[in-house]
Biopython code that builds the backbone (N, CA, C, O; Angstrom):
import numpy as np
from Bio.PDB.StructureBuilder import StructureBuilder

atoms = [
    (1, "UNK", "N", (-127.589, -106.278, -4.802)),
    (1, "UNK", "CA", (-128.252, -105.264, -5.612)),
    (1, "UNK", "C", (-128.078, -105.626, -7.089)),
    (1, "UNK", "O", (-126.971, -105.924, -7.539)),
    (2, "UNK", "N", (-129.161, -105.597, -7.817)),
    (2, "UNK", "CA", (-129.116, -105.904, -9.244)),
    (2, "UNK", "C", (-128.558, -104.705, -10.017)),
    (2, "UNK", "O", (-128.820, -103.549, -9.683)),
    (3, "UNK", "N", (-127.797, -105.009, -11.042)),
    (3, "UNK", "CA", (-127.268, -103.954, -11.907)),
    (3, "UNK", "C", (-128.367, -103.480, -12.852)),
    (3, "UNK", "O", (-129.187, -104.273, -13.316)),
    (4, "UNK", "N", (-128.374, -102.206, -13.124)),
    (4, "UNK", "CA", (-129.334, -101.663, -14.082)),
    (4, "UNK", "C", (-128.824, -101.915, -15.482)),
    (4, "UNK", "O", (-127.623, -101.792, -15.724)),
    (5, "UNK", "N", (-129.687, -102.261, -16.404)),
    (5, "UNK", "CA", (-129.258, -102.513, -17.784)),
    (5, "UNK", "C", (-129.100, -101.201, -18.562)),
    (5, "UNK", "O", (-129.891, -100.899, -19.455)),
    (6, "UNK", "N", (-128.092, -100.447, -18.217)),
    (6, "UNK", "CA", (-127.874, -99.147, -18.848)),
    (6, "UNK", "C", (-126.724, -99.217, -19.846)),
    (6, "UNK", "O", (-125.759, -99.960, -19.666)),
    (7, "UNK", "N", (-126.852, -98.441, -20.876)),
    (7, "UNK", "CA", (-125.771, -98.285, -21.847)),
    (7, "UNK", "C", (-125.470, -96.797, -21.984)),
    (7, "UNK", "O", (-126.370, -95.958, -21.952)),
    (8, "UNK", "N", (-124.224, -96.501, -22.133)),
    (8, "UNK", "CA", (-123.832, -95.105, -22.330)),
    (8, "UNK", "C", (-124.169, -94.664, -23.751)),
    (8, "UNK", "O", (-124.123, -95.458, -24.691)),
    (9, "UNK", "N", (-124.503, -93.409, -23.886)),
    (9, "UNK", "CA", (-124.705, -92.813, -25.207)),
    (9, "UNK", "C", (-123.372, -92.189, -25.615)),
    (9, "UNK", "O", (-122.892, -91.281, -24.937)),
    (10, "UNK", "N", (-122.766, -92.652, -26.701)),
    (10, "UNK", "CA", (-121.415, -92.218, -27.060)),
    (10, "UNK", "C", (-121.339, -90.840, -27.716)),
    (10, "UNK", "O", (-120.855, -90.701, -28.839)),
    (11, "UNK", "N", (-121.822, -89.828, -26.999)),
    (11, "UNK", "CA", (-121.795, -88.471, -27.551)),
    (11, "UNK", "C", (-120.360, -87.985, -27.750)),
    (11, "UNK", "O", (-120.066, -87.311, -28.738)),
    (12, "UNK", "N", (-119.470, -88.320, -26.824)),
    (12, "UNK", "CA", (-118.065, -87.911, -26.972)),
    (12, "UNK", "C", (-117.426, -88.513, -28.208)),
    (12, "UNK", "O", (-116.669, -87.841, -28.909)),
    (13, "UNK", "N", (-117.724, -89.770, -28.478)),
    (13, "UNK", "CA", (-117.186, -90.428, -29.678)),
    (13, "UNK", "C", (-117.746, -89.776, -30.940)),
    (13, "UNK", "O", (-117.042, -89.650, -31.942)),
    (14, "UNK", "N", (-119.009, -89.364, -30.889)),
    (14, "UNK", "CA", (-119.609, -88.681, -32.041)),
    (14, "UNK", "C", (-118.927, -87.340, -32.287)),
    (14, "UNK", "O", (-118.687, -86.963, -33.434)),
    (15, "UNK", "N", (-118.613, -86.620, -31.209)),
    (15, "UNK", "CA", (-117.904, -85.342, -31.352)),
    (15, "UNK", "C", (-116.528, -85.574, -31.958)),
    (15, "UNK", "O", (-116.122, -84.863, -32.877)),
    (16, "UNK", "N", (-115.812, -86.566, -31.447)),
    (16, "UNK", "CA", (-114.470, -86.861, -31.947)),
    (16, "UNK", "C", (-114.506, -87.199, -33.426)),
    (16, "UNK", "O", (-113.706, -86.679, -34.205)),
    (17, "UNK", "N", (-115.433, -88.071, -33.819)),
    (17, "UNK", "CA", (-115.544, -88.471, -35.225)),
    (17, "UNK", "C", (-115.934, -87.290, -36.110)),
    (17, "UNK", "O", (-115.410, -87.127, -37.212)),
    (18, "UNK", "N", (-116.854, -86.476, -35.617)),
    (18, "UNK", "CA", (-117.304, -85.318, -36.390)),
    (18, "UNK", "C", (-116.167, -84.320, -36.586)),
    (18, "UNK", "O", (-115.950, -83.828, -37.694)),
    (19, "UNK", "N", (-115.450, -84.027, -35.521)),
    (19, "UNK", "CA", (-114.347, -83.058, -35.626)),
    (19, "UNK", "C", (-113.186, -83.600, -36.461)),
    (19, "UNK", "O", (-112.455, -82.820, -37.072)),
    (20, "UNK", "N", (-113.006, -84.916, -36.497)),
    (20, "UNK", "CA", (-111.962, -85.502, -37.347)),
    (20, "UNK", "C", (-112.292, -85.284, -38.823)),
    (20, "UNK", "O", (-111.397, -85.072, -39.642)),
    (21, "UNK", "N", (-113.587, -85.337, -39.157)),
    (21, "UNK", "CA", (-114.010, -85.148, -40.544)),
    (21, "UNK", "C", (-114.240, -83.688, -40.900)),
    (21, "UNK", "O", (-113.989, -83.267, -42.029)),
    (22, "UNK", "N", (-114.723, -82.916, -39.922)),
    (22, "UNK", "CA", (-115.071, -81.513, -40.163)),
    (22, "UNK", "C", (-114.591, -80.638, -39.012)),
    (22, "UNK", "O", (-115.404, -80.184, -38.207)),
    (23, "UNK", "N", (-113.279, -80.392, -38.918)),
    (23, "UNK", "CA", (-112.766, -79.582, -37.806)),
    (23, "UNK", "C", (-113.262, -78.139, -37.821)),
    (23, "UNK", "O", (-113.091, -77.416, -36.840)),
    (24, "UNK", "N", (-113.868, -77.720, -38.917)),
    (24, "UNK", "CA", (-114.376, -76.353, -39.028)),
    (24, "UNK", "C", (-115.738, -76.171, -38.350)),
    (24, "UNK", "O", (-116.188, -75.038, -38.181)),
    (25, "UNK", "N", (-116.394, -77.250, -37.966)),
    (25, "UNK", "CA", (-117.715, -77.122, -37.360)),
    (25, "UNK", "C", (-117.609, -76.565, -35.941)),
    (25, "UNK", "O", (-116.778, -77.019, -35.155)),
    (26, "UNK", "N", (-118.444, -75.590, -35.616)),
    (26, "UNK", "CA", (-118.391, -74.969, -34.287)),
    (26, "UNK", "C", (-119.186, -75.771, -33.244)),
    (26, "UNK", "O", (-120.329, -75.433, -32.939)),
    (27, "UNK", "N", (-118.581, -76.822, -32.706)),
    (27, "UNK", "CA", (-119.270, -77.624, -31.698)),
    (27, "UNK", "C", (-119.162, -77.019, -30.304)),
    (27, "UNK", "O", (-120.004, -77.293, -29.449)),
    (28, "UNK", "N", (-118.145, -76.205, -30.063)),
    (28, "UNK", "CA", (-117.912, -75.580, -28.758)),
    (28, "UNK", "C", (-118.241, -74.096, -28.800)),
    (28, "UNK", "O", (-118.102, -73.447, -29.837)),
    (29, "UNK", "N", (-118.679, -73.567, -27.661)),
    (29, "UNK", "CA", (-118.772, -72.115, -27.521)),
    (29, "UNK", "C", (-117.366, -71.546, -27.397)),
    (29, "UNK", "O", (-116.400, -72.298, -27.266)),
    (30, "UNK", "N", (-117.248, -70.252, -27.438)),
    (30, "UNK", "CA", (-115.928, -69.607, -27.358)),
    (30, "UNK", "C", (-115.186, -69.913, -26.065)),
    (30, "UNK", "O", (-113.962, -69.791, -26.015)),
    (31, "UNK", "N", (-115.913, -70.314, -25.007)),
    (31, "UNK", "CA", (-115.231, -70.625, -23.748)),
    (31, "UNK", "C", (-114.507, -71.971, -23.791)),
    (31, "UNK", "O", (-113.724, -72.281, -22.894)),
    (32, "UNK", "N", (-114.764, -72.776, -24.833)),
    (32, "UNK", "CA", (-114.091, -74.060, -24.984)),
    (32, "UNK", "C", (-114.549, -75.128, -24.000)),
    (32, "UNK", "O", (-113.962, -76.207, -23.930)),
    (33, "UNK", "N", (-115.585, -74.828, -23.249)),
    (33, "UNK", "CA", (-116.083, -75.756, -22.233)),
    (33, "UNK", "C", (-117.500, -76.223, -22.548)),
    (33, "UNK", "O", (-117.813, -77.408, -22.439)),
    (34, "UNK", "N", (-118.343, -75.288, -22.936)),
    (34, "UNK", "CA", (-119.750, -75.589, -23.158)),
    (34, "UNK", "C", (-120.030, -75.827, -24.644)),
    (34, "UNK", "O", (-119.360, -75.262, -25.509)),
    (35, "UNK", "N", (-121.026, -76.669, -24.928)),
    (35, "UNK", "CA", (-121.337, -76.927, -26.337)),
    (35, "UNK", "C", (-122.054, -75.744, -26.974)),
    (35, "UNK", "O", (-122.873, -75.074, -26.345)),
    (36, "UNK", "N", (-121.728, -75.511, -28.223)),
    (36, "UNK", "CA", (-122.471, -74.558, -29.037)),
    (36, "UNK", "C", (-123.779, -75.244, -29.449)),
    (36, "UNK", "O", (-123.919, -76.452, -29.253)),
    (37, "UNK", "N", (-124.724, -74.513, -30.005)),
    (37, "UNK", "CA", (-125.972, -75.154, -30.424)),
    (37, "UNK", "C", (-125.761, -76.379, -31.321)),
    (37, "UNK", "O", (-126.466, -77.377, -31.172)),
    (38, "UNK", "N", (-124.816, -76.317, -32.234)),
    (38, "UNK", "CA", (-124.562, -77.461, -33.112)),
    (38, "UNK", "C", (-124.025, -78.654, -32.327)),
    (38, "UNK", "O", (-124.388, -79.795, -32.613)),
    (39, "UNK", "N", (-123.174, -78.404, -31.350)),
    (39, "UNK", "CA", (-122.652, -79.478, -30.508)),
    (39, "UNK", "C", (-123.735, -80.099, -29.645)),
    (39, "UNK", "O", (-123.759, -81.315, -29.456)),
    (40, "UNK", "N", (-124.630, -79.273, -29.119)),
    (40, "UNK", "CA", (-125.745, -79.774, -28.323)),
    (40, "UNK", "C", (-126.684, -80.608, -29.194)),
    (40, "UNK", "O", (-127.206, -81.632, -28.754)),
    (41, "UNK", "N", (-126.891, -80.164, -30.421)),
    (41, "UNK", "CA", (-127.740, -80.915, -31.354)),
    (41, "UNK", "C", (-127.119, -82.277, -31.673)),
    (41, "UNK", "O", (-127.825, -83.285, -31.712)),
    (42, "UNK", "N", (-125.829, -82.310, -31.898)),
    (42, "UNK", "CA", (-125.144, -83.576, -32.171)),
    (42, "UNK", "C", (-125.313, -84.532, -30.987)),
    (42, "UNK", "O", (-125.633, -85.705, -31.177)),
    (43, "UNK", "N", (-125.102, -84.038, -29.780)),
    (43, "UNK", "CA", (-125.274, -84.876, -28.592)),
    (43, "UNK", "C", (-126.721, -85.357, -28.469)),
    (43, "UNK", "O", (-126.962, -86.508, -28.108)),
    (44, "UNK", "N", (-127.675, -84.489, -28.766)),
    (44, "UNK", "CA", (-129.088, -84.872, -28.706)),
    (44, "UNK", "C", (-129.415, -85.955, -29.727)),
    (44, "UNK", "O", (-130.214, -86.849, -29.449)),
    (45, "UNK", "N", (-128.806, -85.880, -30.899)),
    (45, "UNK", "CA", (-129.020, -86.911, -31.919)),
    (45, "UNK", "C", (-128.501, -88.263, -31.438)),
    (45, "UNK", "O", (-129.136, -89.291, -31.669)),
    (46, "UNK", "N", (-127.360, -88.263, -30.778)),
    (46, "UNK", "CA", (-126.793, -89.499, -30.230)),
    (46, "UNK", "C", (-127.716, -90.060, -29.151)),
    (46, "UNK", "O", (-127.977, -91.262, -29.122)),
    (47, "UNK", "N", (-128.207, -89.204, -28.271)),
    (47, "UNK", "CA", (-129.134, -89.647, -27.223)),
    (47, "UNK", "C", (-130.424, -90.200, -27.826)),
    (47, "UNK", "O", (-130.936, -91.221, -27.367)),
    (48, "UNK", "N", (-130.945, -89.537, -28.843)),
    (48, "UNK", "CA", (-132.160, -90.008, -29.508)),
    (48, "UNK", "C", (-131.956, -91.421, -30.049)),
    (48, "UNK", "O", (-132.787, -92.305, -29.846)),
    (49, "UNK", "N", (-130.835, -91.616, -30.741)),
    (49, "UNK", "CA", (-130.563, -92.933, -31.319)),
    (49, "UNK", "C", (-130.447, -93.996, -30.231)),
    (49, "UNK", "O", (-130.933, -95.113, -30.407)),
    (50, "UNK", "N", (-129.816, -93.667, -29.120)),
    (50, "UNK", "CA", (-129.663, -94.627, -28.021)),
    (50, "UNK", "C", (-131.019, -94.960, -27.390)),
    (50, "UNK", "O", (-131.293, -96.116, -27.067)),
    (51, "UNK", "N", (-131.856, -93.946, -27.218)),
    (51, "UNK", "CA", (-133.149, -94.156, -26.567)),
    (51, "UNK", "C", (-134.176, -94.861, -27.455)),
    (51, "UNK", "O", (-134.932, -95.712, -26.985)),
    (52, "UNK", "N", (-134.197, -94.502, -28.733)),
    (52, "UNK", "CA", (-135.243, -95.006, -29.619)),
    (52, "UNK", "C", (-134.770, -96.076, -30.601)),
    (52, "UNK", "O", (-135.586, -96.677, -31.300)),
    (53, "UNK", "N", (-133.474, -96.317, -30.658)),
    (53, "UNK", "CA", (-132.950, -97.394, -31.487)),
    (53, "UNK", "C", (-132.943, -97.130, -32.976)),
    (53, "UNK", "O", (-132.792, -98.058, -33.771)),
    (54, "UNK", "N", (-133.103, -95.881, -33.362)),
    (54, "UNK", "CA", (-133.026, -95.543, -34.779)),
    (54, "UNK", "C", (-132.353, -94.178, -34.937)),
    (54, "UNK", "O", (-132.550, -93.281, -34.117)),
    (55, "UNK", "N", (-131.566, -94.035, -35.991)),
    (55, "UNK", "CA", (-130.932, -92.729, -36.223)),
    (55, "UNK", "C", (-131.998, -91.666, -36.494)),
    (55, "UNK", "O", (-132.989, -91.931, -37.174)),
    (56, "UNK", "N", (-131.792, -90.497, -35.973)),
    (56, "UNK", "CA", (-132.759, -89.412, -36.174)),
    (56, "UNK", "C", (-132.869, -89.065, -37.659)),
    (56, "UNK", "O", (-133.893, -88.546, -38.103)),
    (57, "UNK", "N", (-131.826, -89.349, -38.417)),
    (57, "UNK", "CA", (-131.846, -89.070, -39.860)),
    (57, "UNK", "C", (-132.979, -89.833, -40.547)),
    (57, "UNK", "O", (-133.498, -89.378, -41.566)),
    (58, "UNK", "N", (-133.366, -90.977, -40.006)),
    (58, "UNK", "CA", (-134.422, -91.788, -40.613)),
    (58, "UNK", "C", (-135.817, -91.302, -40.241)),
    (58, "UNK", "O", (-136.801, -91.802, -40.787)),
    (59, "UNK", "N", (-135.927, -90.346, -39.332)),
    (59, "UNK", "CA", (-137.234, -89.847, -38.906)),
    (59, "UNK", "C", (-137.725, -88.699, -39.769)),
    (59, "UNK", "O", (-138.917, -88.389, -39.773)),
    (60, "UNK", "N", (-136.819, -88.067, -40.499)),
    (60, "UNK", "CA", (-137.184, -86.909, -41.295)),
    (60, "UNK", "C", (-137.134, -85.605, -40.515)),
    (60, "UNK", "O", (-137.361, -84.536, -41.082)),
    (61, "UNK", "N", (-136.839, -85.680, -39.213)),
    (61, "UNK", "CA", (-136.732, -84.472, -38.384)),
    (61, "UNK", "C", (-135.414, -83.779, -38.688)),
    (61, "UNK", "O", (-134.362, -84.415, -38.737)),
    (62, "UNK", "N", (-135.480, -82.487, -38.889)),
    (62, "UNK", "CA", (-134.264, -81.718, -39.143)),
    (62, "UNK", "C", (-134.291, -80.456, -38.286)),
    (62, "UNK", "O", (-135.345, -79.859, -38.067)),
    (63, "UNK", "N", (-133.145, -80.074, -37.821)),
    (63, "UNK", "CA", (-133.046, -78.827, -37.059)),
    (63, "UNK", "C", (-133.114, -77.659, -38.028)),
    (63, "UNK", "O", (-132.606, -77.729, -39.147)),
    (64, "UNK", "N", (-133.741, -76.601, -37.587)),
    (64, "UNK", "CA", (-133.771, -75.384, -38.390)),
    (64, "UNK", "C", (-132.376, -74.769, -38.369)),
    (64, "UNK", "O", (-131.732, -74.711, -37.322)),
    (65, "UNK", "N", (-131.920, -74.319, -39.511)),
    (65, "UNK", "CA", (-130.556, -73.782, -39.617)),
    (65, "UNK", "C", (-130.315, -72.649, -38.636)),
    (65, "UNK", "O", (-129.220, -72.543, -38.085)),
    (66, "UNK", "N", (-131.301, -71.804, -38.403)),
    (66, "UNK", "CA", (-131.118, -70.684, -37.481)),
    (66, "UNK", "C", (-130.962, -71.176, -36.031)),
    (66, "UNK", "O", (-130.380, -70.471, -35.206)),
    (67, "UNK", "N", (-131.468, -72.358, -35.717)),
    (67, "UNK", "CA", (-131.330, -72.890, -34.371)),
    (67, "UNK", "C", (-129.928, -73.425, -34.101)),
    (67, "UNK", "O", (-129.548, -73.602, -32.943)),
    (68, "UNK", "N", (-129.162, -73.683, -35.144)),
    (68, "UNK", "CA", (-127.822, -74.236, -34.990)),
    (68, "UNK", "C", (-126.730, -73.187, -35.110)),
    (68, "UNK", "O", (-125.550, -73.489, -34.929)),
    (69, "UNK", "N", (-127.113, -71.980, -35.409)),
    (69, "UNK", "CA", (-126.123, -70.906, -35.604)),
    (69, "UNK", "C", (-125.617, -70.395, -34.273)),
    (69, "UNK", "O", (-124.781, -69.492, -34.236)),
]
sb = StructureBuilder()
sb.init_structure("model")
sb.init_model(0)
sb.init_chain("A")
sb.init_seg("    ")
for serial, (resi, resn, name, xyz) in enumerate(atoms, 1):
    if name == "N":
        sb.init_residue(resn, " ", resi, " ")
    sb.init_atom(name, np.array(xyz, "f"), 0.0, 1.0, " ", f" {name:<3s}", serial, name[0])
structure = sb.get_structure()
């Protein structure tokens, strides 16, 4: 069986790096298990970069502030 050419999207590493720089950011919901909207957005940005090969910051797309609250 041939191996699939898959690469992991390092969303966990992005969370770790983000929380090291900004521990005040609410990436988790109050249950401490599920991502808050901001955490889900961060993971989505990592997935976007992995899938399309460019940081989402270079696309000009920005999340609406009310969607991350």
